[in-house]
mmCIF file of the N, C-alpha and C atoms, coordinates in Angstrom:
data_MODEL
# 
_entry.id   MODEL 
# 
loop_
_atom_site.group_PDB 
_atom_site.id 
_atom_site.type_symbol 
_atom_site.label_atom_id 
_atom_site.label_alt_id 
_atom_site.label_comp_id 
_atom_site.label_asym_id 
_atom_site.label_entity_id 
_atom_site.label_seq_id 
_atom_site.pdbx_PDB_ins_code 
_atom_site.Cartn_x 
_atom_site.Cartn_y 
_atom_site.Cartn_z 
_atom_site.occupancy 
_atom_site.B_iso_or_equiv 
_atom_site.pdbx_formal_charge 
_atom_site.auth_seq_id 
_atom_site.auth_comp_id 
_atom_site.auth_asym_id 
_atom_site.auth_atom_id 
_atom_site.pdbx_PDB_model_num 
ATOM 1   N N  . MET A 1 1  ? 96.196  -60.236 -10.150 1.00 0.00 ? 1  MET A N  1 
ATOM 2   C CA . MET A 1 1  ? 95.927  -61.665 -10.164 1.00 0.00 ? 1  MET A CA 1 
ATOM 3   C C  . MET A 1 1  ? 96.787  -62.295 -11.261 1.00 0.00 ? 1  MET A C  1 
ATOM 4   N N  . ASN A 1 2  ? 97.441  -63.394 -10.944 1.00 0.00 ? 2  ASN A N  1 
ATOM 5   C CA . ASN A 1 2  ? 98.322  -64.012 -11.923 1.00 0.00 ? 2  ASN A CA 1 
ATOM 6   C C  . ASN A 1 2  ? 97.614  -65.127 -12.708 1.00 0.00 ? 2  ASN A C  1 
ATOM 7   N N  . ILE A 1 3  ? 98.319  -65.678 -13.660 1.00 0.00 ? 3  ILE A N  1 
ATOM 8   C CA . ILE A 1 3  ? 97.750  -66.714 -14.532 1.00 0.00 ? 3  ILE A CA 1 
ATOM 9   C C  . ILE A 1 3  ? 97.284  -67.918 -13.718 1.00 0.00 ? 3  ILE A C  1 
ATOM 10  N N  . ARG A 1 4  ? 98.069  -68.358 -12.755 1.00 0.00 ? 4  ARG A N  1 
ATOM 11  C CA . ARG A 1 4  ? 97.705  -69.522 -11.939 1.00 0.00 ? 4  ARG A CA 1 
ATOM 12  C C  . ARG A 1 4  ? 96.375  -69.285 -11.212 1.00 0.00 ? 4  ARG A C  1 
ATOM 13  N N  . GLU A 1 5  ? 96.214  -68.106 -10.632 1.00 0.00 ? 5  GLU A N  1 
ATOM 14  C CA . GLU A 1 5  ? 94.968  -67.796 -9.915  1.00 0.00 ? 5  GLU A CA 1 
ATOM 15  C C  . GLU A 1 5  ? 93.775  -67.751 -10.858 1.00 0.00 ? 5  GLU A C  1 
ATOM 16  N N  . ARG A 1 6  ? 93.963  -67.181 -12.025 1.00 0.00 ? 6  ARG A N  1 
ATOM 17  C CA . ARG A 1 6  ? 92.875  -67.109 -13.007 1.00 0.00 ? 6  ARG A CA 1 
ATOM 18  C C  . ARG A 1 6  ? 92.508  -68.505 -13.506 1.00 0.00 ? 6  ARG A C  1 
ATOM 19  N N  . LEU A 1 7  ? 93.503  -69.344 -13.732 1.00 0.00 ? 7  LEU A N  1 
ATOM 20  C CA . LEU A 1 7  ? 93.244  -70.707 -14.171 1.00 0.00 ? 7  LEU A CA 1 
ATOM 21  C C  . LEU A 1 7  ? 92.510  -71.486 -13.089 1.00 0.00 ? 7  LEU A C  1 
ATOM 22  N N  . GLU A 1 8  ? 92.907  -71.301 -11.840 1.00 0.00 ? 8  GLU A N  1 
ATOM 23  C CA . GLU A 1 8  ? 92.227  -71.959 -10.729 1.00 0.00 ? 8  GLU A CA 1 
ATOM 24  C C  . GLU A 1 8  ? 90.764  -71.512 -10.646 1.00 0.00 ? 8  GLU A C  1 
ATOM 25  N N  . ASP A 1 9  ? 90.529  -70.202 -10.797 1.00 0.00 ? 9  ASP A N  1 
ATOM 26  C CA . ASP A 1 9  ? 89.156  -69.691 -10.788 1.00 0.00 ? 9  ASP A CA 1 
ATOM 27  C C  . ASP A 1 9  ? 88.337  -70.306 -11.925 1.00 0.00 ? 9  ASP A C  1 
ATOM 28  N N  . TYR A 1 10 ? 88.934  -70.412 -13.104 1.00 0.00 ? 10 TYR A N  1 
ATOM 29  C CA . TYR A 1 10 ? 88.250  -71.000 -14.256 1.00 0.00 ? 10 TYR A CA 1 
ATOM 30  C C  . TYR A 1 10 ? 87.871  -72.451 -13.971 1.00 0.00 ? 10 TYR A C  1 
ATOM 31  N N  . LEU A 1 11 ? 88.821  -73.231 -13.459 1.00 0.00 ? 11 LEU A N  1 
ATOM 32  C CA . LEU A 1 11 ? 88.565  -74.644 -13.179 1.00 0.00 ? 11 LEU A CA 1 
ATOM 33  C C  . LEU A 1 11 ? 87.476  -74.805 -12.122 1.00 0.00 ? 11 LEU A C  1 
ATOM 34  N N  . ILE A 1 12 ? 87.520  -74.009 -11.085 1.00 0.00 ? 12 ILE A N  1 
ATOM 35  C CA . ILE A 1 12 ? 86.492  -74.060 -10.035 1.00 0.00 ? 12 ILE A CA 1 
ATOM 36  C C  . ILE A 1 12 ? 85.131  -73.691 -10.624 1.00 0.00 ? 12 ILE A C  1 
ATOM 37  N N  . GLY A 1 13 ? 85.101  -72.702 -11.502 1.00 0.00 ? 13 GLY A N  1 
ATOM 38  C CA . GLY A 1 13 ? 83.858  -72.314 -12.153 1.00 0.00 ? 13 GLY A CA 1 
ATOM 39  C C  . GLY A 1 13 ? 83.279  -73.426 -13.011 1.00 0.00 ? 13 GLY A C  1 
ATOM 40  N N  . GLN A 1 14 ? 84.144  -74.130 -13.734 1.00 0.00 ? 14 GLN A N  1 
ATOM 41  C CA . GLN A 1 14 ? 83.690  -75.246 -14.560 1.00 0.00 ? 14 GLN A CA 1 
ATOM 42  C C  . GLN A 1 14 ? 83.143  -76.377 -13.694 1.00 0.00 ? 14 GLN A C  1 
ATOM 43  N N  . ILE A 1 15 ? 83.813  -76.656 -12.589 1.00 0.00 ? 15 ILE A N  1 
ATOM 44  C CA . ILE A 1 15 ? 83.324  -77.682 -11.659 1.00 0.00 ? 15 ILE A CA 1 
ATOM 45  C C  . ILE A 1 15 ? 81.940  -77.301 -11.165 1.00 0.00 ? 15 ILE A C  1 
ATOM 46  N N  . SER A 1 16 ? 81.780  -76.057 -10.745 1.00 0.00 ? 16 SER A N  1 
ATOM 47  C CA . SER A 1 16 ? 80.483  -75.591 -10.233 1.00 0.00 ? 16 SER A CA 1 
ATOM 48  C C  . SER A 1 16 ? 79.394  -75.696 -11.291 1.00 0.00 ? 16 SER A C  1 
ATOM 49  N N  . LYS A 1 17 ? 79.721  -75.306 -12.515 1.00 0.00 ? 17 LYS A N  1 
ATOM 50  C CA . LYS A 1 17 ? 78.738  -75.359 -13.602 1.00 0.00 ? 17 LYS A CA 1 
ATOM 51  C C  . LYS A 1 17 ? 78.240  -76.784 -13.822 1.00 0.00 ? 17 LYS A C  1 
ATOM 52  N N  . HIS A 1 18 ? 79.149  -77.739 -13.870 1.00 0.00 ? 18 HIS A N  1 
ATOM 53  C CA . HIS A 1 18 ? 78.760  -79.122 -14.128 1.00 0.00 ? 18 HIS A CA 1 
ATOM 54  C C  . HIS A 1 18 ? 78.087  -79.755 -12.908 1.00 0.00 ? 18 HIS A C  1 
ATOM 55  N N  . GLN A 1 19 ? 78.447  -79.312 -11.706 1.00 0.00 ? 19 GLN A N  1 
ATOM 56  C CA . GLN A 1 19 ? 77.736  -79.774 -10.510 1.00 0.00 ? 19 GLN A CA 1 
ATOM 57  C C  . GLN A 1 19 ? 76.283  -79.316 -10.537 1.00 0.00 ? 19 GLN A C  1 
ATOM 58  N N  . ILE A 1 20 ? 76.061  -78.066 -10.913 1.00 0.00 ? 20 ILE A N  1 
ATOM 59  C CA . ILE A 1 20 ? 74.697  -77.546 -11.003 1.00 0.00 ? 20 ILE A CA 1 
ATOM 60  C C  . ILE A 1 20 ? 73.902  -78.329 -12.042 1.00 0.00 ? 20 ILE A C  1 
ATOM 61  N N  . ASN A 1 21 ? 74.517  -78.597 -13.193 1.00 0.00 ? 21 ASN A N  1 
ATOM 62  C CA . ASN A 1 21 ? 73.840  -79.377 -14.225 1.00 0.00 ? 21 ASN A CA 1 
ATOM 63  C C  . ASN A 1 21 ? 73.446  -80.752 -13.705 1.00 0.00 ? 21 ASN A C  1 
ATOM 64  N N  . ALA A 1 22 ? 74.386  -81.439 -13.055 1.00 0.00 ? 22 ALA A N  1 
ATOM 65  C CA . ALA A 1 22 ? 74.108  -82.783 -12.540 1.00 0.00 ? 22 ALA A CA 1 
ATOM 66  C C  . ALA A 1 22 ? 73.022  -82.744 -11.468 1.00 0.00 ? 22 ALA A C  1 
ATOM 67  N N  . GLU A 1 23 ? 73.119  -81.787 -10.550 1.00 0.00 ? 23 GLU A N  1 
ATOM 68  C CA . GLU A 1 23 ? 72.116  -81.670 -9.489  1.00 0.00 ? 23 GLU A CA 1 
ATOM 69  C C  . GLU A 1 23 ? 70.733  -81.384 -10.070 1.00 0.00 ? 23 GLU A C  1 
ATOM 70  N N  . THR A 1 24 ? 70.660  -80.541 -11.077 1.00 0.00 ? 24 THR A N  1 
ATOM 71  C CA . THR A 1 24 ? 69.386  -80.217 -11.713 1.00 0.00 ? 24 THR A CA 1 
ATOM 72  C C  . THR A 1 24 ? 68.783  -81.461 -12.351 1.00 0.00 ? 24 THR A C  1 
ATOM 73  N N  . LEU A 1 25 ? 69.602  -82.216 -13.057 1.00 0.00 ? 25 LEU A N  1 
ATOM 74  C CA . LEU A 1 25 ? 69.116  -83.433 -13.706 1.00 0.00 ? 25 LEU A CA 1 
ATOM 75  C C  . LEU A 1 25 ? 68.671  -84.478 -12.685 1.00 0.00 ? 25 LEU A C  1 
ATOM 76  N N  . ILE A 1 26 ? 69.397  -84.587 -11.592 1.00 0.00 ? 26 ILE A N  1 
ATOM 77  C CA . ILE A 1 26 ? 69.040  -85.565 -10.558 1.00 0.00 ? 26 ILE A CA 1 
ATOM 78  C C  . ILE A 1 26 ? 67.738  -85.169 -9.867  1.00 0.00 ? 26 ILE A C  1 
ATOM 79  N N  . ASN A 1 27 ? 67.598  -83.885 -9.562  1.00 0.00 ? 27 ASN A N  1 
ATOM 80  C CA . ASN A 1 27 ? 66.445  -83.414 -8.800  1.00 0.00 ? 27 ASN A CA 1 
ATOM 81  C C  . ASN A 1 27 ? 65.207  -83.169 -9.651  1.00 0.00 ? 27 ASN A C  1 
ATOM 82  N N  . ASN A 1 28 ? 65.377  -82.997 -10.964 1.00 0.00 ? 28 ASN A N  1 
ATOM 83  C CA . ASN A 1 28 ? 64.236  -82.688 -11.826 1.00 0.00 ? 28 ASN A CA 1 
ATOM 84  C C  . ASN A 1 28 ? 64.437  -83.294 -13.216 1.00 0.00 ? 28 ASN A C  1 
ATOM 85  N N  . PRO A 1 29 ? 64.539  -84.608 -13.325 1.00 0.00 ? 29 PRO A N  1 
ATOM 86  C CA . PRO A 1 29 ? 64.832  -85.233 -14.626 1.00 0.00 ? 29 PRO A CA 1 
ATOM 87  C C  . PRO A 1 29 ? 63.742  -85.018 -15.659 1.00 0.00 ? 29 PRO A C  1 
ATOM 88  N N  . ALA A 1 30 ? 62.511  -84.824 -15.255 1.00 0.00 ? 30 ALA A N  1 
ATOM 89  C CA . ALA A 1 30 ? 61.414  -84.626 -16.206 1.00 0.00 ? 30 ALA A CA 1 
ATOM 90  C C  . ALA A 1 30 ? 61.483  -83.251 -16.860 1.00 0.00 ? 30 ALA A C  1 
ATOM 91  N N  . GLY A 1 31 ? 62.230  -82.339 -16.281 1.00 0.00 ? 31 GLY A N  1 
ATOM 92  C CA . GLY A 1 31 ? 62.305  -80.984 -16.795 1.00 0.00 ? 31 GLY A CA 1 
ATOM 93  C C  . GLY A 1 31 ? 63.244  -80.804 -17.970 1.00 0.00 ? 31 GLY A C  1 
ATOM 94  N N  . VAL A 1 32 ? 63.891  -81.861 -18.415 1.00 0.00 ? 32 VAL A N  1 
ATOM 95  C CA . VAL A 1 32 ? 64.869  -81.756 -19.501 1.00 0.00 ? 32 VAL A CA 1 
ATOM 96  C C  . VAL A 1 32 ? 64.457  -82.702 -20.614 1.00 0.00 ? 32 VAL A C  1 
ATOM 97  N N  . ALA A 1 33 ? 63.568  -82.242 -21.475 1.00 0.00 ? 33 ALA A N  1 
ATOM 98  C CA . ALA A 1 33 ? 62.980  -83.101 -22.502 1.00 0.00 ? 33 ALA A CA 1 
ATOM 99  C C  . ALA A 1 33 ? 63.967  -83.521 -23.582 1.00 0.00 ? 33 ALA A C  1 
ATOM 100 N N  . GLU A 1 34 ? 64.976  -82.710 -23.881 1.00 0.00 ? 34 GLU A N  1 
ATOM 101 C CA . GLU A 1 34 ? 65.896  -83.052 -24.957 1.00 0.00 ? 34 GLU A CA 1 
ATOM 102 C C  . GLU A 1 34 ? 66.955  -84.079 -24.548 1.00 0.00 ? 34 GLU A C  1 
ATOM 103 N N  . HIS A 1 35 ? 66.883  -84.579 -23.318 1.00 0.00 ? 35 HIS A N  1 
ATOM 104 C CA . HIS A 1 35 ? 67.814  -85.594 -22.838 1.00 0.00 ? 35 HIS A CA 1 
ATOM 105 C C  . HIS A 1 35 ? 67.045  -86.877 -22.513 1.00 0.00 ? 35 HIS A C  1 
ATOM 106 N N  . PRO A 1 36 ? 66.832  -87.713 -23.542 1.00 0.00 ? 36 PRO A N  1 
ATOM 107 C CA . PRO A 1 36 ? 66.038  -88.922 -23.291 1.00 0.00 ? 36 PRO A CA 1 
ATOM 108 C C  . PRO A 1 36 ? 66.734  -89.917 -22.368 1.00 0.00 ? 36 PRO A C  1 
ATOM 109 N N  . ASP A 1 37 ? 68.059  -89.921 -22.346 1.00 0.00 ? 37 ASP A N  1 
ATOM 110 C CA . ASP A 1 37 ? 68.797  -90.833 -21.471 1.00 0.00 ? 37 ASP A CA 1 
ATOM 111 C C  . ASP A 1 37 ? 69.404  -90.017 -20.335 1.00 0.00 ? 37 ASP A C  1 
ATOM 112 N N  . ILE A 1 38 ? 68.602  -89.775 -19.318 1.00 0.00 ? 38 ILE A N  1 
ATOM 113 C CA . ILE A 1 38 ? 69.002  -88.922 -18.196 1.00 0.00 ? 38 ILE A CA 1 
ATOM 114 C C  . ILE A 1 38 ? 70.236  -89.460 -17.490 1.00 0.00 ? 38 ILE A C  1 
ATOM 115 N N  . VAL A 1 39 ? 70.282  -90.782 -17.283 1.00 0.00 ? 39 VAL A N  1 
ATOM 116 C CA . VAL A 1 39 ? 71.413  -91.374 -16.558 1.00 0.00 ? 39 VAL A CA 1 
ATOM 117 C C  . VAL A 1 39 ? 72.714  -91.139 -17.324 1.00 0.00 ? 39 VAL A C  1 
ATOM 118 N N  . ALA A 1 40 ? 72.694  -91.318 -18.634 1.00 0.00 ? 40 ALA A N  1 
ATOM 119 C CA . ALA A 1 40 ? 73.899  -91.081 -19.434 1.00 0.00 ? 40 ALA A CA 1 
ATOM 120 C C  . ALA A 1 40 ? 74.305  -89.610 -19.389 1.00 0.00 ? 40 ALA A C  1 
ATOM 121 N N  . THR A 1 41 ? 73.333  -88.733 -19.390 1.00 0.00 ? 41 THR A N  1 
ATOM 122 C CA . THR A 1 41 ? 73.616  -87.299 -19.329 1.00 0.00 ? 41 THR A CA 1 
ATOM 123 C C  . THR A 1 41 ? 74.228  -86.934 -17.982 1.00 0.00 ? 41 THR A C  1 
ATOM 124 N N  . ILE A 1 42 ? 73.682  -87.489 -16.903 1.00 0.00 ? 42 ILE A N  1 
ATOM 125 C CA . ILE A 1 42 ? 74.247  -87.248 -15.573 1.00 0.00 ? 42 ILE A CA 1 
ATOM 126 C C  . ILE A 1 42 ? 75.660  -87.812 -15.500 1.00 0.00 ? 42 ILE A C  1 
ATOM 127 N N  . GLU A 1 43 ? 75.854  -89.003 -16.051 1.00 0.00 ? 43 GLU A N  1 
ATOM 128 C CA . GLU A 1 43 ? 77.193  -89.611 -16.057 1.00 0.00 ? 43 GLU A CA 1 
ATOM 129 C C  . GLU A 1 43 ? 78.190  -88.737 -16.807 1.00 0.00 ? 43 GLU A C  1 
ATOM 130 N N  . ALA A 1 44 ? 77.753  -88.148 -17.913 1.00 0.00 ? 44 ALA A N  1 
ATOM 131 C CA . ALA A 1 44 ? 78.633  -87.253 -18.666 1.00 0.00 ? 44 ALA A CA 1 
ATOM 132 C C  . ALA A 1 44 ? 79.008  -86.032 -17.834 1.00 0.00 ? 44 ALA A C  1 
ATOM 133 N N  . GLU A 1 45 ? 78.039  -85.482 -17.112 1.00 0.00 ? 45 GLU A N  1 
ATOM 134 C CA . GLU A 1 45 ? 78.325  -84.335 -16.245 1.00 0.00 ? 45 GLU A CA 1 
ATOM 135 C C  . GLU A 1 45 ? 79.312  -84.720 -15.141 1.00 0.00 ? 45 GLU A C  1 
ATOM 136 N N  . LEU A 1 46 ? 79.139  -85.903 -14.567 1.00 0.00 ? 46 LEU A N  1 
ATOM 137 C CA . LEU A 1 46 ? 80.073  -86.374 -13.538 1.00 0.00 ? 46 LEU A CA 1 
ATOM 138 C C  . LEU A 1 46 ? 81.483  -86.523 -14.105 1.00 0.00 ? 46 LEU A C  1 
ATOM 139 N N  . GLY A 1 47 ? 81.559  -86.991 -15.342 1.00 0.00 ? 47 GLY A N  1 
ATOM 140 C CA . GLY A 1 47 ? 82.866  -87.107 -16.000 1.00 0.00 ? 47 GLY A CA 1 
ATOM 141 C C  . GLY A 1 47 ? 83.535  -85.758 -16.165 1.00 0.00 ? 47 GLY A C  1 
ATOM 142 N N  . ARG A 1 48 ? 82.749  -84.755 -16.512 1.00 0.00 ? 48 ARG A N  1 
ATOM 143 C CA . ARG A 1 48 ? 83.304  -83.399 -16.660 1.00 0.00 ? 48 ARG A CA 1 
ATOM 144 C C  . ARG A 1 48 ? 83.754  -82.846 -15.306 1.00 0.00 ? 48 ARG A C  1 
ATOM 145 N N  . ILE A 1 49 ? 82.967  -83.116 -14.260 1.00 0.00 ? 49 ILE A N  1 
ATOM 146 C CA . ILE A 1 49 ? 83.366  -82.689 -12.908 1.00 0.00 ? 49 ILE A CA 1 
ATOM 147 C C  . ILE A 1 49 ? 84.705  -83.315 -12.548 1.00 0.00 ? 49 ILE A C  1 
ATOM 148 N N  . ALA A 1 50 ? 84.817  -84.618 -12.752 1.00 0.00 ? 50 ALA A N  1 
ATOM 149 C CA . ALA A 1 50 ? 86.058  -85.328 -12.422 1.00 0.00 ? 50 ALA A CA 1 
ATOM 150 C C  . ALA A 1 50 ? 87.238  -84.783 -13.236 1.00 0.00 ? 50 ALA A C  1 
ATOM 151 N N  . GLU A 1 51 ? 86.993  -84.492 -14.507 1.00 0.00 ? 51 GLU A N  1 
ATOM 152 C CA . GLU A 1 51 ? 88.056  -83.956 -15.370 1.00 0.00 ? 51 GLU A CA 1 
ATOM 153 C C  . GLU A 1 51 ? 88.589  -82.637 -14.829 1.00 0.00 ? 51 GLU A C  1 
ATOM 154 N N  . TYR A 1 52 ? 87.686  -81.726 -14.490 1.00 0.00 ? 52 TYR A N  1 
ATOM 155 C CA . TYR A 1 52 ? 88.135  -80.425 -13.989 1.00 0.00 ? 52 TYR A CA 1 
ATOM 156 C C  . TYR A 1 52 ? 88.714  -80.522 -12.581 1.00 0.00 ? 52 TYR A C  1 
ATOM 157 N N  . GLN A 1 53 ? 88.221  -81.438 -11.758 1.00 0.00 ? 53 GLN A N  1 
ATOM 158 C CA . GLN A 1 53 ? 88.821  -81.654 -10.437 1.00 0.00 ? 53 GLN A CA 1 
ATOM 159 C C  . GLN A 1 53 ? 90.242  -82.180 -10.586 1.00 0.00 ? 53 GLN A C  1 
ATOM 160 N N  . ASP A 1 54 ? 90.452  -83.104 -11.520 1.00 0.00 ? 54 ASP A N  1 
ATOM 161 C CA . ASP A 1 54 ? 91.799  -83.625 -11.766 1.00 0.00 ? 54 ASP A CA 1 
ATOM 162 C C  . ASP A 1 54 ? 92.736  -82.516 -12.226 1.00 0.00 ? 54 ASP A C  1 
ATOM 163 N N  . LYS A 1 55 ? 92.240  -81.649 -13.087 1.00 0.00 ? 55 LYS A N  1 
ATOM 164 C CA . LYS A 1 55 ? 93.066  -80.533 -13.566 1.00 0.00 ? 55 LYS A CA 1 
ATOM 165 C C  . LYS A 1 55 ? 93.403  -79.580 -12.433 1.00 0.00 ? 55 LYS A C  1 
ATOM 166 N N  . LEU A 1 56 ? 92.450  -79.341 -11.545 1.00 0.00 ? 56 LEU A N  1 
ATOM 167 C CA . LEU A 1 56 ? 92.697  -78.471 -10.400 1.00 0.00 ? 56 LEU A CA 1 
ATOM 168 C C  . LEU A 1 56 ? 93.757  -79.073 -9.488  1.00 0.00 ? 56 LEU A C  1 
ATOM 169 N N  . ILE A 1 57 ? 93.673  -80.368 -9.250  1.00 0.00 ? 57 ILE A N  1 
ATOM 170 C CA . ILE A 1 57 ? 94.686  -81.055 -8.440  1.00 0.00 ? 57 ILE A CA 1 
ATOM 171 C C  . ILE A 1 57 ? 96.053  -80.963 -9.109  1.00 0.00 ? 57 ILE A C  1 
ATOM 172 N N  . ALA A 1 58 ? 96.071  -81.186 -10.430 1.00 0.00 ? 58 ALA A N  1 
ATOM 173 C CA . ALA A 1 58 ? 97.344  -81.113 -11.166 1.00 0.00 ? 58 ALA A CA 1 
ATOM 174 C C  . ALA A 1 58 ? 97.944  -79.719 -11.073 1.00 0.00 ? 58 ALA A C  1 
ATOM 175 N N  . LEU A 1 59 ? 97.113  -78.685 -11.175 1.00 0.00 ? 59 LEU A N  1 
ATOM 176 C CA . LEU A 1 59 ? 97.599  -77.319 -11.048 1.00 0.00 ? 59 LEU A CA 1 
ATOM 177 C C  . LEU A 1 59 ? 98.193  -77.078 -9.671  1.00 0.00 ? 59 LEU A C  1 
ATOM 178 N N  . LYS A 1 60 ? 97.511  -77.544 -8.638  1.00 0.00 ? 60 LYS A N  1 
ATOM 179 C CA . LYS A 1 60 ? 98.015  -77.347 -7.278  1.00 0.00 ? 60 LYS A CA 1 
ATOM 180 C C  . LYS A 1 60 ? 99.304  -78.124 -7.045  1.00 0.00 ? 60 LYS A C  1 
ATOM 181 N N  . ASP A 1 61 ? 99.446  -79.287 -7.725  1.00 0.00 ? 61 ASP A N  1 
ATOM 182 C CA . ASP A 1 61 ? 100.682 -80.055 -7.613  1.00 0.00 ? 61 ASP A CA 1 
ATOM 183 C C  . ASP A 1 61 ? 101.876 -79.334 -8.227  1.00 0.00 ? 61 ASP A C  1 
ATOM 184 N N  . LEU A 1 62 ? 101.599 -78.385 -9.115  1.00 0.00 ? 62 LEU A N  1 
ATOM 185 C CA . LEU A 1 62 ? 102.679 -77.611 -9.753  1.00 0.00 ? 62 LEU A CA 1 
ATOM 186 C C  . LEU A 1 62 ? 103.202 -76.491 -8.872  1.00 0.00 ? 62 LEU A C  1 
ATOM 187 N N  . GLU A 1 63 ? 102.496 -76.198 -7.785  1.00 0.00 ? 63 GLU A N  1 
ATOM 188 C CA . GLU A 1 63 ? 102.912 -75.121 -6.903  1.00 0.00 ? 63 GLU A CA 1 
ATOM 189 C C  . GLU A 1 63 ? 104.253 -75.463 -6.266  1.00 0.00 ? 63 GLU A C  1 
ATOM 190 N N  . PRO A 1 64 ? 105.137 -74.506 -6.209  1.00 0.00 ? 64 PRO A N  1 
ATOM 191 C CA . PRO A 1 64 ? 106.426 -74.769 -5.567  1.00 0.00 ? 64 PRO A CA 1 
ATOM 192 C C  . PRO A 1 64 ? 106.247 -75.061 -4.080  1.00 0.00 ? 64 PRO A C  1 
ATOM 193 N N  . SER A 1 65 ? 106.962 -76.035 -3.585  1.00 0.00 ? 65 SER A N  1 
ATOM 194 C CA . SER A 1 65 ? 106.889 -76.356 -2.154  1.00 0.00 ? 65 SER A CA 1 
ATOM 195 C C  . SER A 1 65 ? 107.793 -75.413 -1.385  1.00 0.00 ? 65 SER A C  1 
ATOM 196 N N  . GLY A 1 66 ? 107.409 -75.167 -0.159  1.00 0.00 ? 66 GLY A N  1 
ATOM 197 C CA . GLY A 1 66 ? 108.280 -74.325 0.627   1.00 0.00 ? 66 GLY A CA 1 
ATOM 198 C C  . GLY A 1 66 ? 107.566 -73.543 1.565   1.00 0.00 ? 66 GLY A C  1 
# 
């Protein structure tokens, strides 16, 4: 496995992690007592998802065409 494949796996893993966090907060907001502002916390998770999705797109854009 090369560096590009490992980086892609890492980015996909980060996306999945933050998706799970956001889904958990949306489906069970009362279960997270240390997050008094649930909406802001969910928004932060969405921002992280978008960040890693953008990085994944950028990585794929670096692939040689052909």
